[in-house]
C-alpha positions as CSV (number, residue, x, y, z in Angstrom):
1,M,129.1,148.5,112.9
2,P,131.7,149.1,115.6
3,K,132.0,152.7,116.6
4,V,133.9,154.9,119.0
5,I,131.9,155.1,122.3
6,H,134.3,156.9,124.5
7,F,137.6,158.9,124.3
8,E,140.2,160.0,126.8
9,I,142.4,163.1,126.4
10,N,145.8,162.9,128.3
11,A,146.8,166.2,129.7
12,D,150.0,167.4,131.4
13,D,148.0,170.2,133.2
14,I,144.5,169.0,134.0
15,G,143.2,172.4,135.2
16,R,144.4,174.1,132.0
17,A,142.8,171.4,129.8
18,V,139.5,171.4,131.7
19,H,139.3,175.2,131.3
20,F,140.2,175.1,127.6
21,Y,137.5,172.5,126.7
22,R,134.9,174.2,128.8
23,E,135.5,177.6,127.3
24,A,136.3,176.6,123.7
25,F,133.6,174.0,123.2
26,S,131.2,174.5,126.1
27,W,131.8,171.0,127.3
28,E,130.3,170.0,130.7
29,V,133.4,168.8,132.6
30,K,133.3,167.5,136.2
31,K,135.7,165.5,138.3
32,W,135.0,161.9,138.7
33,E,135.3,160.8,142.3
34,A,138.4,158.5,142.1
35,E,142.0,158.5,143.4
36,L,143.3,159.5,140.0
37,E,142.9,162.8,138.2
38,Y,140.0,161.9,135.8
39,W,137.4,164.4,134.6
40,L,134.3,163.3,132.7
41,A,133.4,165.4,129.7
42,K,129.9,165.5,128.3
43,M,129.0,167.1,125.0
44,G,125.4,168.1,124.8
45,A,122.2,166.2,125.7
46,D,122.0,162.4,125.7
47,D,119.5,162.4,122.8
48,Q,121.9,164.3,120.5
49,P,124.4,162.6,118.3
50,G,128.0,162.3,119.5
51,I,130.1,160.7,122.2
52,S,131.4,161.8,125.5
53,G,134.8,161.2,127.0
54,A,137.2,162.3,129.7
55,I,140.3,164.3,130.4
56,M,143.0,162.5,132.5
57,S,146.5,163.0,133.8
58,R,149.2,161.9,131.4
59,F,150.9,159.0,133.1
60,N,153.1,158.2,130.1
61,P,155.0,161.0,128.3
62,K,154.1,159.4,124.9
63,A,150.4,159.0,125.7
64,S,147.9,161.0,123.6
65,T,144.2,160.4,122.9
66,I,142.6,157.1,123.7
67,N,139.6,155.9,121.8
68,T,137.3,153.1,123.0
69,I,135.6,151.2,120.2
70,E,132.6,149.0,120.8
71,G,132.3,145.8,118.8
72,P,130.4,142.5,118.8
73,S,133.2,140.7,120.7
74,F,136.9,141.0,121.3
75,E,137.7,137.7,119.5
76,S,135.8,138.7,116.3
77,M,137.4,142.1,116.2
78,L,140.8,140.6,116.7
79,K,140.2,138.1,113.9
80,R,139.1,140.9,111.5
81,S,142.2,143.0,112.4
82,E,144.4,140.1,111.4
83,T,142.9,139.8,108.0
84,P,145.4,141.0,105.3
85,V,144.4,144.2,103.6
86,E,144.6,144.3,99.8
87,S,146.2,147.4,98.3
88,S,144.5,149.2,95.5
């Protein structure tokens, strides 16, 4: 079953966001060595359930959270998403 494997939180103030998630949820947050403002966020040990993500600069004023979903292939997921949904 496809599942969310990564998320990205867009923030206007990276320092404030990093501080908030570290303090509020005890996330381990560290800067990724890249040209853009991108901070990796780890939640707990690798053997525990859950996913990790990142906090990044908001490049688009309308951007919010981005979820990355893993699936068998792009083509099969696209085909499934084009299937009409029956209403109940």
